[in-house]
N, C-alpha and C positions, 0 to 999 in steps of 0.2 A: 438428352443430357443438358442440364442447366449450365449456362455459361454466363460469365460476367460481361456486361455490355457498357456500363458507364458508372459515374460516381457523382455525388453532390456533396459539397462542403458548406457548412454553415458556421459562422464565427460569432461568439458571444464575448462581451467584455462589460463588466459592471463592478462597481465598488461593493465590497463586502459590508455587511451590517456591523462588523467589528473587526479589529485586527486579530488575525489568528497567527499561531506560530509556536516556537519552542525555544529551548535554551540557545539556539544558534541563529534562528531566522525569525522575521516577522513579515506578514503578508497582508496587504490592505485591499488588494483588487483580485478579481477572478478573470482569467483569460483562458477560455476553453473553446475547442472546436468540435463539431459533430461531423462525422464522416458516414455517408450513406453509400453503400455499394449496391448497385441495381443489376439484376439478372434478367435474361431474356424471357423468363417465364413469369415475370412480375414480382418475384420475391426481392425484398430489400433487407440488407443487414445494416445494423447501426453500431458504430464504435466511436470512441472519444479520444481526443488528444488535448494536451494543455501545456501551458507554461506557467509555473507557479510564481515567477518573479518579474516577468517582462511581458509587454503586450505582444500578441501575435501579429504578423503582417495582415494587411487587409485581405478580404476574401478572394479577390482576383489574383493576388500574389500566391496565396495558399493553393488555389486551384492550379495555377501555372506550375508551381514547383511539384505538386503531387502528380500532375499529368506527365511531367518530365521524368521524375525519379521513380515513381511507383506504378503508374497505370500500365505501362508496357508489359510488366510482369503479371498483370491481372487480366487484361482483356482476353476474352475467349477461353478462359480457364474455368474448370469446375471448382467451386468454392471448397467442397469437401476434400478434393484432391490436393488443394493448396495447404490446408491445415495439417494434413497427414504426411506431407512431403518432408523428407529429411535431406538437407543440403549442407555442404561445407564450403561456404564462400572463401575465396582466397584473394590475396593481393588487394588492389584498390577497391574490389567489390565487397570487402569485408568491413563494412561500416554501417552505422545506423542511418535510417531515413531521417530527413529533416523534420523538425517540429513534433516529434513523437508520432509520426504517421504509422510507424510499424505496429505500435500497440493498438491503434484504432483499427487498422486493417485486420489484425488477428481477432479482435472482438467482433467485428462485422462478419468475418468469414464463419466463425463459430455460430453466430446468430443465424446466418442463412442455412448452414448445414443442419442445425437443429430443426428449423422450419421445414426443410426438405424431408427430414425423417419423421415429421409429425410429432415431435417430442418437445416438451419444455427443455430449455437449455440445461438445467441441472440434471435431468434424466439423460440427455445426450452425452453429458460429461461423465456419466457413471454414478451420479448421486442417487440416493434413495429417499431422502427426506426433503420435502419442499420448504422446511423451516429450519433456521439456524439461530443459535443464540447471538444476541447483539449486545454490545456495550456502548455507553455514551462516552465519547472522547471529546474533551473540551477544547483541544488545541489552545490552551488557556494561559500559557505562560505570561502573556502581556495583558491579561485582564486584571483590573483592580480586584481587591479582595471582595468588595461588594458585588461586582459583576460576576465574579467567580462563584460566589454563593448563589446568586440568582440563577445562573446557568444550570448548576447541578441540582438545585431544588426543582427547577422546571423538568429536568430530565427524570428525576425521581417521581414527580407527579405524573409523568407520561407512562410510567410503568417500568422503567429501567431498574435493574438491580445489580448491574455491574458498571464500573466507571474507570476510565483511564485519565490520569492527569500528567501534566508535564512537570518534570523536576530537572535538577541540574543547575540550580542557581549557585553562584560562588559561595553563598552563605548557607550552611546546612540548616540554620534556624529557619530560613525562608521555606525550605522544603518541608520541614516539620510543621510549620504553621499551615501550609497548604493542605497537608494531610489531615491536620486537626479540623480545618474548615470544611474539608470534604466530609468528614465524619459528622460534623454539625449539620451539613446540608442534606445528607442522604440517610443518616441514622445507622443504627447497628445492623449487622448481618449482611452488609453489602460486600460484593467482591470488588477488590481494588487492584488496579494495575498502574505502574508508573513507567514513564518513558523519559530517559535522560538524553536522547539524541546525541550519543557519543561524547557527552560533556566531560567524562571522567577518565582518569587512568584506572587500570585494574585495582590498584591499592585503594584509591579513593572510592571506587564503586563498592568494594568490600566494606570499607569503613561506613559509608552511607547506609548501606542496606542493613548492617548490624544496628546502626543508630535508629533507623526506622523501626526495627523489630523491638529494640530496647524501649522505645517510646510507646509500644503497644499497638503498632500498625502491622497487620498481616498483609503481605503483598503476594498476589497470585503470580505476577511476573514483573521482571524488570526488562524493559525493551532498550536495546542498543546502549548498554552501560558504558562501553568504550569503543575505540575505533573499530570499524567493521572487519578489517582484515588482521587484527591483532589476535590471531587464533590461540596463541599460548596464553595471552592475557584473559581472553574470554573463558578458556578452560580453568584458569586460576579462580576466576570469579565463580564459575559454576561449582567448583569443588568447595569453595569457602562459604557459600551461602546455600546450603541444601534446603533451606526453608523457603526459597523463592526460585521460580523457574527463570531461565535465561531465554528471552525472545529476541532473536536477531537473524540476520541474513537478508533483510529487505533489499539492501543495496548491492548484493553480491550476485554475480552471474552463476551459472550452474556449476562450473568448475570450482569456483570458490565456495559455493554451498557444500559441495562434496568434501572439501578440505575441512570446512567448519564442523561437519558431522564427524569426520574421522578424528579430529582433534578433541572431540567431546566438549566443544565450546558452546553448545546450544541444547536447550530442552524443547523449545517450540520454534520450529523453522518458519520464519516469515517469508512467504512465497510471493510477495507483491510483484506483479508484472503481467505479461501477456497470459491469456488462458492457456496457450500451448506450453509456455515456460512453466506455468504453475503445475500443469499435469506432469511435466518431466520432473519437477522438483518433488512431486508426490511420489512418483516411481522411485526416485533416488532415496527419499526418506524411508520408504517401505523396504527397500533393499538393505 
């Protein structure tokens, strides 16, 4: 039986080539760590953790904290057994691991388990198609109009035919201008999505989406139009804009995702998170 024997952590920090962000935040640097989980049969699984806004501690400190918080629960355990284990932590144990280690561990364990089964990860997770559609997301809120045009023209030249832009500026005219510029950059027939990053009230979201449509812009989805747990507000938006899908749930745990679905406040459930949590969200949505 394959068992976990050790880990290696690598830390990366570098300046981004441009400021990325949305209507709420801007990010100029990248701070990410790579976690390798090593097994006694030579298999290694890889996962990642990051901090969007602040530097991570140095590698020695990351290693120390991981070995203190996480490693005792991994050593000598079978990776496949860990990913399929259901547990209900209570009291002081009911907390996330530091620095996003939990997500990195889950990624690495699924990586190892798929290798043990001799399957590509998508097949081990139950997938049937090795290819998925992809869209170009600019994280473009802080780009100048010129750089914005350049980014999406390059994306179009690379073969993308679907694009997501950041909206949510206090001035509606700004949003409409960015939509016009996107059309200029990528041409007719492209699929367009917008992400407001919770910038609006439900009433403002409805007003903006109708304004986009009145200006001739077809939107496949609006992502996070208002606060993540305003279930009634999200339902109101969904009912008032039948011409656009509501994409939300990214920041919610599974319990809150269930309520979001029950309240009819979502068309496309955003399942961002650990592979194990994404699978559970998929089961929930199917139910």
